[in-house]
HTML snippet that shows the backbone in 3Dmol.js (N, CA, C, O; Angstrom):
<script src="https://3Dmol.org/build/3Dmol-min.js"></script>
<div id="view" style="width:600px;height:400px;position:relative"></div>
<script>
const pdb = `
ATOM      1  N   MET A   1       0.850  -1.167   0.000  1.00  0.00           N
ATOM      2  CA  MET A   1       0.000   0.000   0.000  1.00  0.00           C
ATOM      3  C   MET A   1       0.899   1.235   0.000  1.00  0.00           C
ATOM      4  O   MET A   1       1.836   1.333   0.793  1.00  0.00           O
ATOM      5  N   LYS A   2       0.610   2.156  -0.879  1.00  0.00           N
ATOM      6  CA  LYS A   2       1.363   3.400  -0.951  1.00  0.00           C
ATOM      7  C   LYS A   2       0.636   4.460  -0.120  1.00  0.00           C
ATOM      8  O   LYS A   2      -0.577   4.633  -0.238  1.00  0.00           O
ATOM      9  N   ILE A   3       1.386   5.155   0.709  1.00  0.00           N
ATOM     10  CA  ILE A   3       0.821   6.227   1.523  1.00  0.00           C
ATOM     11  C   ILE A   3       1.239   7.549   0.913  1.00  0.00           C
ATOM     12  O   ILE A   3       2.411   7.749   0.592  1.00  0.00           O
ATOM     13  N   ARG A   4       0.291   8.447   0.754  1.00  0.00           N
ATOM     14  CA  ARG A   4       0.581   9.755   0.172  1.00  0.00           C
ATOM     15  C   ARG A   4      -0.044  10.833   1.028  1.00  0.00           C
ATOM     16  O   ARG A   4      -0.873  10.558   1.896  1.00  0.00           O
ATOM     17  N   LYS A   5       0.363  12.056   0.774  1.00  0.00           N
ATOM     18  CA  LYS A   5      -0.225  13.184   1.488  1.00  0.00           C
ATOM     19  C   LYS A   5      -1.658  13.386   1.010  1.00  0.00           C
ATOM     20  O   LYS A   5      -1.985  13.126  -0.148  1.00  0.00           O
ATOM     21  N   ALA A   6      -2.490  13.846   1.908  1.00  0.00           N
ATOM     22  CA  ALA A   6      -3.884  14.119   1.545  1.00  0.00           C
ATOM     23  C   ALA A   6      -3.943  15.281   0.565  1.00  0.00           C
ATOM     24  O   ALA A   6      -3.121  16.196   0.613  1.00  0.00           O
ATOM     25  N   GLU A   7      -4.914  15.230  -0.312  1.00  0.00           N
ATOM     26  CA  GLU A   7      -5.125  16.273  -1.311  1.00  0.00           C
ATOM     27  C   GLU A   7      -6.555  16.779  -1.194  1.00  0.00           C
ATOM     28  O   GLU A   7      -7.392  16.174  -0.524  1.00  0.00           O
ATOM     29  N   LYS A   8      -6.818  17.898  -1.855  1.00  0.00           N
ATOM     30  CA  LYS A   8      -8.166  18.481  -1.792  1.00  0.00           C
ATOM     31  C   LYS A   8      -9.240  17.494  -2.243  1.00  0.00           C
ATOM     32  O   LYS A   8     -10.357  17.515  -1.725  1.00  0.00           O
ATOM     33  N   LYS A   9      -8.914  16.640  -3.192  1.00  0.00           N
ATOM     34  CA  LYS A   9      -9.904  15.670  -3.677  1.00  0.00           C
ATOM     35  C   LYS A   9     -10.305  14.664  -2.596  1.00  0.00           C
ATOM     36  O   LYS A   9     -11.331  13.994  -2.721  1.00  0.00           O
ATOM     37  N   ASP A  10      -9.505  14.558  -1.545  1.00  0.00           N
ATOM     38  CA  ASP A  10      -9.777  13.623  -0.453  1.00  0.00           C
ATOM     39  C   ASP A  10     -10.705  14.193   0.612  1.00  0.00           C
ATOM     40  O   ASP A  10     -11.156  13.455   1.488  1.00  0.00           O
ATOM     41  N   ILE A  11     -10.998  15.476   0.556  1.00  0.00           N
ATOM     42  CA  ILE A  11     -11.760  16.144   1.613  1.00  0.00           C
ATOM     43  C   ILE A  11     -13.102  15.469   1.915  1.00  0.00           C
ATOM     44  O   ILE A  11     -13.390  15.242   3.091  1.00  0.00           O
ATOM     45  N   PRO A  12     -13.934  15.139   0.935  1.00  0.00           N
ATOM     46  CA  PRO A  12     -15.218  14.504   1.279  1.00  0.00           C
ATOM     47  C   PRO A  12     -15.048  13.208   2.076  1.00  0.00           C
ATOM     48  O   PRO A  12     -15.791  12.961   3.027  1.00  0.00           O
ATOM     49  N   ARG A  13     -14.084  12.393   1.696  1.00  0.00           N
ATOM     50  CA  ARG A  13     -13.872  11.122   2.404  1.00  0.00           C
ATOM     51  C   ARG A  13     -13.307  11.351   3.804  1.00  0.00           C
ATOM     52  O   ARG A  13     -13.679  10.654   4.748  1.00  0.00           O
ATOM     53  N   ILE A  14     -12.414  12.323   3.940  1.00  0.00           N
ATOM     54  CA  ILE A  14     -11.848  12.636   5.258  1.00  0.00           C
ATOM     55  C   ILE A  14     -12.943  13.146   6.184  1.00  0.00           C
ATOM     56  O   ILE A  14     -13.003  12.756   7.350  1.00  0.00           O
ATOM     57  N   LEU A  15     -13.809  14.014   5.673  1.00  0.00           N
ATOM     58  CA  LEU A  15     -14.915  14.525   6.488  1.00  0.00           C
ATOM     59  C   LEU A  15     -15.857  13.396   6.907  1.00  0.00           C
ATOM     60  O   LEU A  15     -16.361  13.386   8.030  1.00  0.00           O
ATOM     61  N   ALA A  16     -16.089  12.451   6.005  1.00  0.00           N
ATOM     62  CA  ALA A  16     -16.938  11.303   6.347  1.00  0.00           C
ATOM     63  C   ALA A  16     -16.288  10.468   7.451  1.00  0.00           C
ATOM     64  O   ALA A  16     -16.963  10.027   8.381  1.00  0.00           O
ATOM     65  N   LEU A  17     -14.995  10.257   7.348  1.00  0.00           N
ATOM     66  CA  LEU A  17     -14.276   9.493   8.368  1.00  0.00           C
ATOM     67  C   LEU A  17     -14.287  10.221   9.711  1.00  0.00           C
ATOM     68  O   LEU A  17     -14.514   9.600  10.749  1.00  0.00           O
ATOM     69  N   LEU A  18     -14.045  11.522   9.699  1.00  0.00           N
ATOM     70  CA  LEU A  18     -14.111  12.309  10.935  1.00  0.00           C
ATOM     71  C   LEU A  18     -15.513  12.259  11.541  1.00  0.00           C
ATOM     72  O   LEU A  18     -15.665  12.246  12.762  1.00  0.00           O
ATOM     73  N   GLY A  19     -16.533  12.230  10.688  1.00  0.00           N
ATOM     74  CA  GLY A  19     -17.911  12.120  11.167  1.00  0.00           C
ATOM     75  C   GLY A  19     -18.162  10.799  11.873  1.00  0.00           C
ATOM     76  O   GLY A  19     -18.861  10.755  12.886  1.00  0.00           O
ATOM     77  N   GLN A  20     -17.593   9.722  11.343  1.00  0.00           N
ATOM     78  CA  GLN A  20     -17.736   8.414  11.982  1.00  0.00           C
ATOM     79  C   GLN A  20     -17.056   8.389  13.352  1.00  0.00           C
ATOM     80  O   GLN A  20     -17.591   7.837  14.314  1.00  0.00           O
ATOM     81  N   VAL A  21     -15.876   8.991  13.424  1.00  0.00           N
ATOM     82  CA  VAL A  21     -15.155   9.056  14.703  1.00  0.00           C
ATOM     83  C   VAL A  21     -15.955   9.880  15.706  1.00  0.00           C
ATOM     84  O   VAL A  21     -16.080   9.496  16.869  1.00  0.00           O
ATOM     85  N   LEU A  22     -16.494  11.008  15.259  1.00  0.00           N
ATOM     86  CA  LEU A  22     -17.304  11.855  16.140  1.00  0.00           C
ATOM     87  C   LEU A  22     -18.525  11.091  16.655  1.00  0.00           C
ATOM     88  O   LEU A  22     -18.880  11.204  17.828  1.00  0.00           O
ATOM     89  N   GLN A  23     -19.159  10.323  15.788  1.00  0.00           N
ATOM     90  CA  GLN A  23     -20.347   9.571  16.188  1.00  0.00           C
ATOM     91  C   GLN A  23     -20.027   8.577  17.300  1.00  0.00           C
ATOM     92  O   GLN A  23     -20.792   8.424  18.252  1.00  0.00           O
ATOM     93  N   ILE A  24     -18.891   7.909  17.165  1.00  0.00           N
ATOM     94  CA  ILE A  24     -18.474   6.960  18.208  1.00  0.00           C
ATOM     95  C   ILE A  24     -18.261   7.690  19.527  1.00  0.00           C
ATOM     96  O   ILE A  24     -18.708   7.232  20.579  1.00  0.00           O
ATOM     97  N   HIS A  25     -17.575   8.829  19.467  1.00  0.00           N
ATOM     98  CA  HIS A  25     -17.338   9.602  20.683  1.00  0.00           C
ATOM     99  C   HIS A  25     -18.653  10.125  21.273  1.00  0.00           C
ATOM    100  O   HIS A  25     -18.834  10.126  22.491  1.00  0.00           O
ATOM    101  N   ALA A  26     -19.559  10.563  20.414  1.00  0.00           N
ATOM    102  CA  ALA A  26     -20.833  11.112  20.884  1.00  0.00           C
ATOM    103  C   ALA A  26     -21.684  10.048  21.574  1.00  0.00           C
ATOM    104  O   ALA A  26     -22.407  10.350  22.524  1.00  0.00           O
ATOM    105  N   GLU A  27     -21.601   8.812  21.102  1.00  0.00           N
ATOM    106  CA  GLU A  27     -22.348   7.730  21.750  1.00  0.00           C
ATOM    107  C   GLU A  27     -21.821   7.462  23.157  1.00  0.00           C
ATOM    108  O   GLU A  27     -22.579   7.117  24.063  1.00  0.00           O
ATOM    109  N   ILE A  28     -20.522   7.625  23.322  1.00  0.00           N
ATOM    110  CA  ILE A  28     -19.904   7.369  24.627  1.00  0.00           C
ATOM    111  C   ILE A  28     -20.016   8.580  25.550  1.00  0.00           C
ATOM    112  O   ILE A  28     -20.289   8.430  26.741  1.00  0.00           O
ATOM    113  N   ARG A  29     -19.805   9.781  25.006  1.00  0.00           N
ATOM    114  CA  ARG A  29     -19.810  11.003  25.817  1.00  0.00           C
ATOM    115  C   ARG A  29     -20.683  12.085  25.169  1.00  0.00           C
ATOM    116  O   ARG A  29     -20.156  13.075  24.663  1.00  0.00           O
ATOM    117  N   PRO A  30     -22.009  11.910  25.179  1.00  0.00           N
ATOM    118  CA  PRO A  30     -22.890  12.905  24.566  1.00  0.00           C
ATOM    119  C   PRO A  30     -22.849  14.257  25.274  1.00  0.00           C
ATOM    120  O   PRO A  30     -23.302  15.261  24.724  1.00  0.00           O
ATOM    121  N   ASP A  31     -22.312  14.285  26.485  1.00  0.00           N
ATOM    122  CA  ASP A  31     -22.188  15.551  27.202  1.00  0.00           C
ATOM    123  C   ASP A  31     -21.058  16.415  26.637  1.00  0.00           C
ATOM    124  O   ASP A  31     -21.023  17.624  26.867  1.00  0.00           O
ATOM    125  N   ILE A  32     -20.145  15.798  25.904  1.00  0.00           N
ATOM    126  CA  ILE A  32     -19.010  16.533  25.335  1.00  0.00           C
ATOM    127  C   ILE A  32     -19.120  16.654  23.819  1.00  0.00           C
ATOM    128  O   ILE A  32     -18.863  17.721  23.263  1.00  0.00           O
ATOM    129  N   PHE A  33     -19.500  15.571  23.149  1.00  0.00           N
ATOM    130  CA  PHE A  33     -19.530  15.528  21.690  1.00  0.00           C
ATOM    131  C   PHE A  33     -20.965  15.594  21.187  1.00  0.00           C
ATOM    132  O   PHE A  33     -21.834  14.874  21.681  1.00  0.00           O
ATOM    133  N   ILE A  34     -21.213  16.451  20.213  1.00  0.00           N
ATOM    134  CA  ILE A  34     -22.554  16.658  19.671  1.00  0.00           C
ATOM    135  C   ILE A  34     -22.685  15.898  18.350  1.00  0.00           C
ATOM    136  O   ILE A  34     -21.969  16.194  17.394  1.00  0.00           O
ATOM    137  N   PRO A  35     -23.590  14.923  18.291  1.00  0.00           N
ATOM    138  CA  PRO A  35     -23.767  14.160  17.051  1.00  0.00           C
ATOM    139  C   PRO A  35     -24.187  15.060  15.892  1.00  0.00           C
ATOM    140  O   PRO A  35     -24.898  16.048  16.079  1.00  0.00           O
ATOM    141  N   GLY A  36     -23.734  14.700  14.695  1.00  0.00           N
ATOM    142  CA  GLY A  36     -24.138  15.424  13.499  1.00  0.00           C
ATOM    143  C   GLY A  36     -23.397  16.725  13.255  1.00  0.00           C
ATOM    144  O   GLY A  36     -23.724  17.449  12.315  1.00  0.00           O
ATOM    145  N   THR A  37     -22.405  17.040  14.079  1.00  0.00           N
ATOM    146  CA  THR A  37     -21.615  18.249  13.859  1.00  0.00           C
ATOM    147  C   THR A  37     -20.304  17.864  13.180  1.00  0.00           C
ATOM    148  O   THR A  37     -19.983  16.682  13.057  1.00  0.00           O
ATOM    149  N   THR A  38     -19.559  18.857  12.746  1.00  0.00           N
ATOM    150  CA  THR A  38     -18.253  18.605  12.154  1.00  0.00           C
ATOM    151  C   THR A  38     -17.209  19.474  12.835  1.00  0.00           C
ATOM    152  O   THR A  38     -17.493  20.586  13.281  1.00  0.00           O
ATOM    153  N   LYS A  39     -16.005  18.947  12.903  1.00  0.00           N
ATOM    154  CA  LYS A  39     -14.905  19.686  13.517  1.00  0.00           C
ATOM    155  C   LYS A  39     -14.391  20.756  12.562  1.00  0.00           C
ATOM    156  O   LYS A  39     -14.026  21.852  12.988  1.00  0.00           O
ATOM    157  N   TYR A  40     -14.362  20.434  11.264  1.00  0.00           N
ATOM    158  CA  TYR A  40     -13.832  21.352  10.260  1.00  0.00           C
ATOM    159  C   TYR A  40     -14.816  21.519   9.108  1.00  0.00           C
ATOM    160  O   TYR A  40     -15.554  20.593   8.772  1.00  0.00           O
ATOM    161  N   THR A  41     -14.821  22.693   8.514  1.00  0.00           N
ATOM    162  CA  THR A  41     -15.510  22.882   7.242  1.00  0.00           C
ATOM    163  C   THR A  41     -14.554  22.386   6.156  1.00  0.00           C
ATOM    164  O   THR A  41     -13.368  22.198   6.429  1.00  0.00           O
ATOM    165  N   PRO A  42     -15.040  22.171   4.936  1.00  0.00           N
ATOM    166  CA  PRO A  42     -14.123  21.761   3.870  1.00  0.00           C
ATOM    167  C   PRO A  42     -12.969  22.754   3.670  1.00  0.00           C
ATOM    168  O   PRO A  42     -11.839  22.337   3.416  1.00  0.00           O
ATOM    169  N   CYS A  43     -13.237  24.041   3.781  1.00  0.00           N
ATOM    170  CA  CYS A  43     -12.176  25.051   3.620  1.00  0.00           C
ATOM    171  C   CYS A  43     -11.157  24.970   4.748  1.00  0.00           C
ATOM    172  O   CYS A  43      -9.954  25.063   4.505  1.00  0.00           O
ATOM    173  N   GLU A  44     -11.627  24.799   5.973  1.00  0.00           N
ATOM    174  CA  GLU A  44     -10.707  24.688   7.114  1.00  0.00           C
ATOM    175  C   GLU A  44      -9.829  23.445   6.988  1.00  0.00           C
ATOM    176  O   GLU A  44      -8.641  23.476   7.307  1.00  0.00           O
ATOM    177  N   LEU A  45     -10.423  22.365   6.526  1.00  0.00           N
ATOM    178  CA  LEU A  45      -9.659  21.133   6.362  1.00  0.00           C
ATOM    179  C   LEU A  45      -8.595  21.306   5.282  1.00  0.00           C
ATOM    180  O   LEU A  45      -7.465  20.847   5.451  1.00  0.00           O
ATOM    181  N   ALA A  46      -8.938  21.956   4.185  1.00  0.00           N
ATOM    182  CA  ALA A  46      -7.969  22.209   3.115  1.00  0.00           C
ATOM    183  C   ALA A  46      -6.795  23.035   3.637  1.00  0.00           C
ATOM    184  O   ALA A  46      -5.647  22.777   3.274  1.00  0.00           O
ATOM    185  N   GLU A  47      -7.070  24.018   4.479  1.00  0.00           N
ATOM    186  CA  GLU A  47      -6.002  24.832   5.062  1.00  0.00           C
ATOM    187  C   GLU A  47      -5.103  23.988   5.959  1.00  0.00           C
ATOM    188  O   GLU A  47      -3.893  24.212   6.009  1.00  0.00           O
ATOM    189  N   ARG A  48      -5.676  23.035   6.656  1.00  0.00           N
ATOM    190  CA  ARG A  48      -4.905  22.185   7.573  1.00  0.00           C
ATOM    191  C   ARG A  48      -3.896  21.312   6.830  1.00  0.00           C
ATOM    192  O   ARG A  48      -2.887  20.910   7.410  1.00  0.00           O
ATOM    193  N   PHE A  49      -4.149  21.016   5.570  1.00  0.00           N
ATOM    194  CA  PHE A  49      -3.221  20.200   4.796  1.00  0.00           C
ATOM    195  C   PHE A  49      -1.839  20.841   4.726  1.00  0.00           C
ATOM    196  O   PHE A  49      -0.836  20.150   4.550  1.00  0.00           O
ATOM    197  N   TYR A  50      -1.790  22.162   4.865  1.00  0.00           N
ATOM    198  CA  TYR A  50      -0.533  22.880   4.698  1.00  0.00           C
ATOM    199  C   TYR A  50       0.096  23.301   6.017  1.00  0.00           C
ATOM    200  O   TYR A  50       1.166  23.909   6.019  1.00  0.00           O
ATOM    201  N   GLU A  51      -0.542  22.992   7.134  1.00  0.00           N
ATOM    202  CA  GLU A  51       0.000  23.324   8.448  1.00  0.00           C
ATOM    203  C   GLU A  51       0.743  22.115   8.991  1.00  0.00           C
ATOM    204  O   GLU A  51       0.132  21.105   9.342  1.00  0.00           O
ATOM    205  N   LYS A  52       2.035  22.221   9.057  1.00  0.00           N
ATOM    206  CA  LYS A  52       2.821  21.109   9.593  1.00  0.00           C
ATOM    207  C   LYS A  52       3.083  21.330  11.068  1.00  0.00           C
ATOM    208  O   LYS A  52       3.396  22.435  11.510  1.00  0.00           O
ATOM    209  N   MET A  53       2.952  20.272  11.799  1.00  0.00           N
ATOM    210  CA  MET A  53       3.310  20.273  13.209  1.00  0.00           C
ATOM    211  C   MET A  53       4.377  19.199  13.333  1.00  0.00           C
ATOM    212  O   MET A  53       4.308  18.169  12.663  1.00  0.00           O
ATOM    213  N   GLY A  54       5.337  19.431  14.166  1.00  0.00           N
ATOM    214  CA  GLY A  54       6.364  18.408  14.247  1.00  0.00           C
ATOM    215  C   GLY A  54       7.134  18.436  15.540  1.00  0.00           C
ATOM    216  O   GLY A  54       6.965  19.315  16.385  1.00  0.00           O
ATOM    217  N   MET A  55       7.975  17.454  15.663  1.00  0.00           N
ATOM    218  CA  MET A  55       8.831  17.325  16.826  1.00  0.00           C
ATOM    219  C   MET A  55      10.145  16.736  16.334  1.00  0.00           C
ATOM    220  O   MET A  55      10.155  15.747  15.602  1.00  0.00           O
ATOM    221  N   LYS A  56      11.241  17.340  16.735  1.00  0.00           N
ATOM    222  CA  LYS A  56      12.534  16.833  16.314  1.00  0.00           C
ATOM    223  C   LYS A  56      13.298  16.357  17.544  1.00  0.00           C
ATOM    224  O   LYS A  56      13.429  17.081  18.531  1.00  0.00           O
ATOM    225  N   THR A  57      13.793  15.142  17.469  1.00  0.00           N
ATOM    226  CA  THR A  57      14.606  14.591  18.544  1.00  0.00           C
ATOM    227  C   THR A  57      15.930  14.150  17.935  1.00  0.00           C
ATOM    228  O   THR A  57      16.106  14.207  16.718  1.00  0.00           O
ATOM    229  N   LYS A  58      16.845  13.717  18.762  1.00  0.00           N
ATOM    230  CA  LYS A  58      18.128  13.228  18.247  1.00  0.00           C
ATOM    231  C   LYS A  58      17.931  12.030  17.326  1.00  0.00           C
ATOM    232  O   LYS A  58      18.624  11.884  16.320  1.00  0.00           O
ATOM    233  N   GLU A  59      16.987  11.186  17.682  1.00  0.00           N
ATOM    234  CA  GLU A  59      16.801   9.947  16.935  1.00  0.00           C
ATOM    235  C   GLU A  59      16.069  10.130  15.610  1.00  0.00           C
ATOM    236  O   GLU A  59      16.391   9.484  14.613  1.00  0.00           O
ATOM    237  N   ARG A  60      15.088  11.012  15.617  1.00  0.00           N
ATOM    238  CA  ARG A  60      14.274  11.125  14.404  1.00  0.00           C
ATOM    239  C   ARG A  60      13.476  12.416  14.404  1.00  0.00           C
ATOM    240  O   ARG A  60      13.362  13.103  15.419  1.00  0.00           O
ATOM    241  N   GLN A  61      12.941  12.718  13.264  1.00  0.00           N
ATOM    242  CA  GLN A  61      12.050  13.865  13.134  1.00  0.00           C
ATOM    243  C   GLN A  61      10.681  13.334  12.753  1.00  0.00           C
ATOM    244  O   GLN A  61      10.549  12.544  11.818  1.00  0.00           O
ATOM    245  N   MET A  62       9.661  13.771  13.483  1.00  0.00           N
ATOM    246  CA  MET A  62       8.304  13.319  13.196  1.00  0.00           C
ATOM    247  C   MET A  62       7.462  14.528  12.820  1.00  0.00           C
ATOM    248  O   MET A  62       7.498  15.551  13.503  1.00  0.00           O
ATOM    249  N   GLU A  63       6.719  14.414  11.753  1.00  0.00           N
ATOM    250  CA  GLU A  63       5.821  15.484  11.334  1.00  0.00           C
ATOM    251  C   GLU A  63       4.466  14.887  11.013  1.00  0.00           C
ATOM    252  O   GLU A  63       4.349  13.733  10.602  1.00  0.00           O
ATOM    253  N   TYR A  64       3.468  15.689  11.206  1.00  0.00           N
ATOM    254  CA  TYR A  64       2.129  15.279  10.826  1.00  0.00           C
ATOM    255  C   TYR A  64       1.316  16.521  10.516  1.00  0.00           C
ATOM    256  O   TYR A  64       1.685  17.631  10.901  1.00  0.00           O
ATOM    257  N   ILE A  65       0.240  16.333   9.836  1.00  0.00           N
ATOM    258  CA  ILE A  65      -0.670  17.423   9.510  1.00  0.00           C
ATOM    259  C   ILE A  65      -1.937  17.206  10.304  1.00  0.00           C
ATOM    260  O   ILE A  65      -2.464  16.095  10.361  1.00  0.00           O
ATOM    261  N   LEU A  66      -2.426  18.269  10.917  1.00  0.00           N
ATOM    262  CA  LEU A  66      -3.641  18.171  11.730  1.00  0.00           C
ATOM    263  C   LEU A  66      -4.836  17.855  10.877  1.00  0.00           C
ATOM    264  O   LEU A  66      -5.947  17.735  11.393  1.00  0.00           O
TER     265      LEU A  66
END
`;
const viewer = $3Dmol.createViewer("view");
viewer.addModel(pdb, "pdb");
viewer.setStyle({}, {cartoon: {color: "spectrum"}});
viewer.zoomTo();
viewer.render();
</script>
C-alpha cells in the first residue's frame, strides 16, 4: 500500500471518516460531543493540509498534519 499526502480531492472522504469518529465519541460522551456536527468545514480542512506540526529529537524527526 502506498501512503501519500492528503489532497483536496480527499476532503469529502476525510470529512466522512471524521464524522464516523465523532459519532463513536458522541455515543460514549454525549455531554461533550454533539452528534451530526463537524470539527472542520471543507475550507478549514484544506487549510490544515498545509500546516505542519512536528517534533525533532536526536533519533528522528516526526511530522504530521492536523
